[in-house]
N, C-alpha and C positions, 0 to 999 in steps of 0.2 A: 504494500500500500504506500503510495507516494505521500509527501508532506501535505499537499493540497487536499487530498482525499481524507487524510487523517484529521486535519484541522476542521474540515466540514463535518466529519463524524463527531468530533468533540463538541462543536457548537450545537449540533442537533441534540446530543445527549444532555448538555447543560440546559438547553431550552425545555426539553421534556421534563427534566428534574424540577425546574422552576415552575412549570405549569402544574405539576403534581403538588408542590408545596402550596401554591396559590389556591388550588382547589381544596386542599385540606383546611387552610385557614378560613376560606369562605364558608365551609361547612361548620367549622367550629364557632364562627361568629354569627351564623344565620339566626340563632335564637335571640341574639341581642339586636338584630337589625330590624325588628318588627316595628310597626307603627305604635305610637304611644298607647299604653294600657291605662285606662281610667279606672283605677281600683274603686274610687268613690266618685259620685257625680261632681264635676268641677264647675265653677262659675262659667257662664256663657262666654265671658270675655277670654277665657283661656282655652276654648275649644278650637277645633279645626286642625288641619294637617300640619300647620306650622306652630301650633301650641299657643303662641302669645296673642294672636288675633290683632286687634287694634289697641295700641298702647295709649294711655291717657296723658295729655299734657306734653310740653316740650322738654321737661326735665325728666330724664330716665336713667336709671342706674341698675345694673345687675350685680349682686353680691355672689361671688363664686365661693360657696361654702364647701370646702373640701376636708375640713376637720370641724368637730364640734366646737373647739376653741372656747370653752367656757361660755358658750352662747353668744360670743361676740359677732358672728355673722348676722344674727338677728338685731343686735345693737347697732351694727353698721347700717342696716336697712332703716331702722328707726331714726338714727341721726341724720340720714339723708333726707327723710321725709319731713322731720320736725321743722326745719327752717323754711320749707317750701309751702306755697299755697297748695292745699290738698287737691284742688281742681287742676293743677298744672304740673303734677309730678307723679311718677309711677316707680315703685321699687319692685325689683324682681330678685328672688332668692332661689338659687339652684343648690339643692342639697345632694351632694355626691360624696363618694369615698367615705371617710370617717364621720362626715356630718349626716349621712343618710338617716340614722336612727331618729333624728329630730322629727322626721316625717311620721313616726309611729306613735300609736296610742299607748296609754299607760299599761294596759294588760300585757302587751308584747314586751315592754321593758321589764316587767316583773317576771314573766314566765320564761323568757329567753336570756335573762341575766345580762341585759344590754350594758348597764352601767359597769358591772364587774368585768365583762368581756372587753369593753372599749375604754376602760379606765376613765369613765365619765362620773364626776362627783356631783351629787345633788347640793346646790348652794344652800339649801335649807338645813340638811342634816350633816353635811361635810363628809358623807359616806358614799360609797358607790351607789348610783341612782337605781332605785327599784321602781321608779315611775319616770315619765318624761318630765324633766325639771323645767322645761320651757313651754309646757302646755298647762294653761289655767293654774299658774302657781299662786300661792298665797300673796297678798299685797306685801310689798317690801322685800320679798325674797330675791328678786332679780335687781340688777342695777337700776333699771327703769321698768316699771310695770308694763308699759306699752310695748316693750320689745318681745313680749310673749307671742308665740306662734298664733294663738287664737285671736289676739288683739291686732296683730299685723294683718292677718287675713280679713278681719272685720273692717280694717282701714284701707283695704284695696290692694294690699301687697300680693303679687303673683308668686306662687310657689311651685317649683317643679322638683322632682326627686328622681335620681338615677336608677333606671331599670337594671343596669348591670350590677350596681351595688346591692340592690334589692335581691337579686337572684343569688349572688355570691354570699352575702351575709346571712340570708335566711337558711341557706344550705349549711353554712359554716356553724351556725348556732342551733341547728335543729336538735343536736344531741343534748343541749342544755335543757330542752323541754321534753326529751324522750320521744320525739316524733320523727317521721321520715322527712326528707328534704321536700318532697311534694306536699306533705301536710303543712309544713312550716310556711312554704310559699303561699299556700291558700290562706292560711291564717294571717300572715303579714299583709297580704293584699286586702283582706277584709278589715284590717285595722290601720290603714293609711288615714291620716287625719283628713276629714272631709274638706275639700277645697284645694288639696294638694294633688297635682297631676303627676303620674308616673311617666317619665320621659324615656325615649330609647336609650339615651345615655346622658350623663351630666354635662359632658363636654359639648354634646349636641345642643343642650339647653342653653349653655353659655354662648355658643355661637349664634343661636336663633335670637337670643336677647340682644346681642350686639348688632346683628343684622336689622333688628327692630329699632335701632337708634339708641341703645343703652350704652353708657360709659361703663367701664369695668372697675370693680372693687374686689380685691382679694380678701376673702373672708377668713381664711385660715381654718 
């Protein structure tokens, strides 16, 4: 076999290998590439194929919450909104990676040992949280009462949560509750805080918010 023929054979082999790798990756990611799953009915303003729909006002900011960070992603959304005219500003919070559990109701935090597993302390007890510390907390527990998830939702903040984090974490913590990964996923989906939309991925949500005219704020 001459050098030219050998080179052509090598190129064809490499291309075939790369095609097989690409096909394997596509199959592995197929479950995450679905359209958004609305685990709970979301406000009309967050519906539609691009999630955000029409954003209110000319001042818009997305908080990229990739860690719980003692609730500071929620505080950042609050401090963005507070100085602005409510009719002229929209805050968007994307809960992904280590911040995803903020999207879950109290029962899931207790049953799946969220606080212990993610080392999230309840600011009220100073111990690993056995309930969502950012959902309907007692007055004075948080730095500012209005940074609570329920209050931000009531004030028009748009929340999205990462489907990939949802699937990975529900599977990872299924053993804490003594259930299968499938059972955990169903239970978590049923306990997403109403008004929070499950997104194909958190990075997708950050992108869509910025395409919608939001400036970027790292939530930590």
